[in-house]
Each structure stands twice: as C-alpha cells, then as structure tokens.
C-alpha positions in Angstrom: -90.4 -144.8 -30.2 -88.6 -147.1 -32.4 -91.3 -149.5 -33.1 -93.2 -146.7 -34.4 -90.6 -145.6 -36.7 -90.0 -147.2 -40.2 -87.6 -146.6 -42.9 -89.5 -147.0 -46.4 -87.2 -146.7 -49.7 -88.3 -144.0 -51.5 -89.2 -144.0 -55.0 -89.7 -141.3 -57.7 -93.0 -140.5 -56.4 -91.8 -139.6 -53.3 -89.8 -136.7 -54.6 -92.3 -133.7 -53.9 -92.3 -135.0 -50.1 -88.6 -135.3 -49.8 -87.7 -132.2 -51.7 -90.3 -129.9 -49.2 -88.4 -131.6 -46.1 -85.1 -130.6 -47.7 -85.8 -127.2 -48.9 -87.7 -126.3 -45.5 -86.2 -123.1 -44.3 -84.5 -124.6 -41.2 -83.2 -127.8 -43.3 -81.2 -125.0 -45.5 -79.8 -123.4 -42.4 -78.6 -126.8 -41.0 -77.4 -128.0 -44.4 -73.6 -127.9 -45.1 -74.6 -126.5 -48.4 -77.3 -124.0 -46.8 -79.0 -124.5 -50.7 -82.2 -125.2 -51.4 -82.0 -128.7 -53.4 -84.2 -129.5 -57.2 -85.3 -132.6 -58.6 -81.7 -133.5 -60.0 -80.3 -133.6 -56.5 -83.4 -135.8 -55.7 -82.7 -138.2 -58.8 -79.2 -138.5 -57.4 -80.0 -139.5 -53.8 -83.4 -141.1 -54.9 -81.3 -144.9 -54.9 -80.2 -143.9 -51.5 -83.2 -142.2 -49.6 -85.3 -143.6 -47.4 -88.5 -142.1 -46.0 -89.2 -141.6 -42.3 -92.7 -143.0 -41.7 -94.2 -142.7 -38.3 -96.9 -145.3 -37.7 -99.8 -143.3 -35.7 -102.8 -145.4 -34.0 -105.1 -146.9 -34.9 -104.2 -147.9 -38.1 -102.0 -144.7 -40.1 -99.1 -143.7 -40.9 -97.3 -140.6 -41.9 -94.1 -139.3 -43.4 -92.1 -137.6 -41.2 -88.5 -136.9 -42.9 -86.1 -138.9 -44.3 -82.8 -140.6 -44.4 -79.6 -141.1 -46.8 -77.9 -143.8 -46.7 -74.8 -142.6 -49.6 -72.7 -144.8 -51.6 -69.8 -143.2 -49.6 -71.1 -144.7 -46.4 -72.3 -141.1 -44.8 -75.7 -140.7 -43.4 -77.8 -137.4 -43.4 -80.9 -137.4 -41.7 -84.1 -134.7 -41.5 -87.4 -134.6 -39.3 -90.3 -132.4 -39.6 -90.5 -129.3 -37.3 -93.6 -130.8 -35.7 -91.5 -134.2 -34.7 -88.8 -132.8 -33.5 -87.5 -133.6 -29.9 -89.8 -136.6 -29.4 -86.9 -139.2 -30.4 -88.0 -139.9 -34.0 -84.6 -138.9 -35.6 -82.7 -141.0 -33.1 -85.0 -144.0 -33.4 -84.6 -143.4 -37.6 -81.2 -143.2 -37.2 -81.1 -146.7 -35.1 -82.6 -148.1 -38.2 -80.8 -146.8 -41.0 -77.2 -148.2 -38.8 -79.2 -151.7 -38.9 -79.5 -151.4 -42.5 -76.3 -150.8 -43.0 -74.8 -153.5 -40.5 -76.8 -155.8 -42.7 -75.2 -154.4 -46.3 -71.8 -155.6 -44.4 -70.6 -151.8 -43.7 -68.0 -151.2 -41.3 -68.3 -147.3 -40.2 -70.7 -144.4 -41.0 -69.8 -141.1 -41.1 -71.6 -137.7 -40.6 -71.1 -133.9 -41.5 -72.9 -131.7 -39.0 -72.7 -128.2 -38.4 -71.1 -127.1 -35.1 -74.3 -125.1 -34.4 -76.5 -128.1 -35.2 -77.2 -129.2 -31.3 -80.0 -131.1 -32.1 -78.1 -133.4 -35.1 -75.0 -133.5 -33.1 -77.0 -135.5 -29.6 -79.2 -137.7 -31.8 -75.4 -138.8 -33.3 -73.9 -138.8 -30.3 -76.6 -141.1 -29.1 -76.1 -143.6 -31.7 -72.3 -144.0 -30.8 -71.1 -141.6 -33.3 -67.7 -140.1 -32.0 -66.6 -136.4 -33.2 -63.9 -134.9 -35.1 -63.8 -131.1 -35.9 -63.7 -130.5 -39.5 -63.4 -126.8 -40.5 -66.4 -125.6 -38.4 -68.4 -128.6 -39.1 -67.9 -132.2 -36.8 -67.5 -135.2 -38.5 -69.5 -137.9 -36.4 -68.4 -141.7 -37.2 -69.4 -144.8 -35.4 -68.3 -148.1 -36.3 -70.7 -151.2 -36.9 
C-alpha cells in the first residue's frame, strides 16, 4: 500500500478539502475536542499539514486524508471513510514518520481517544507504545 500513498505539503487552496475531512461527523466524533474546525484552524495548521494522496491506475490520484506533523512533534491522521480499513492510514503514518526522521526529530507522540480502535491499531503497528492519559491514549515512538 505504501507505494500508492504520497504525502503532499498542503497549500492554502487545500483548505476546503482538509476542512471537509476534518469536519466529517466521524472525524469530529473521534477528535479530542469533539468540535468542528474552521478557516482559522486551517491557517494555524497549514504549515504542518500534508494531504494523503492515493495514486490510482492508470494515471489518476486523489486526496484521501491528511496528516498533521505539528511542531510539538505530535502527529494526527485522518483518512476518508471510503479508504478506511485498506492500510492507507498506516502507509501515510509510515511516510510521516520518515519525514520526522529526516528532520532530525527523535520522538513523536499522538493522543487518541481510547474508543478509536482503528487509530490505535495504526499507531501501534507503527511502533507507538501506549500511556493512559485521562481517557485518551498517548502513543509515542522513538525515531
């Protein structure tokens, strides 16, 4: 799967796509805040945002989610419902961690709701280890 997934730095024109993904009801429910986000949120995260682009045969590609590599060395990930369960999130996470390693980061953490089993599994597959934090799970990996 990883050979079909590419992370592309987000640009201001990507705001509607990323906001649509972020404000999908399932994503809002799975997020720590439980709130919808707007343009101000995108403006804050845009320097740290990457679109998850899936290459499709023969020469097509389509964004299917996003990854945030925040300066606090925290990672968030979202994949569209149509692509969940196909390894897209795991492949995108692997590429995100490779970018972190390339920037000299030595550790990355993710905070995940305990009831978000799909995200927990993706982070654990990538080597993240769990620490409980008030109903959420902090996952960290040493690079």
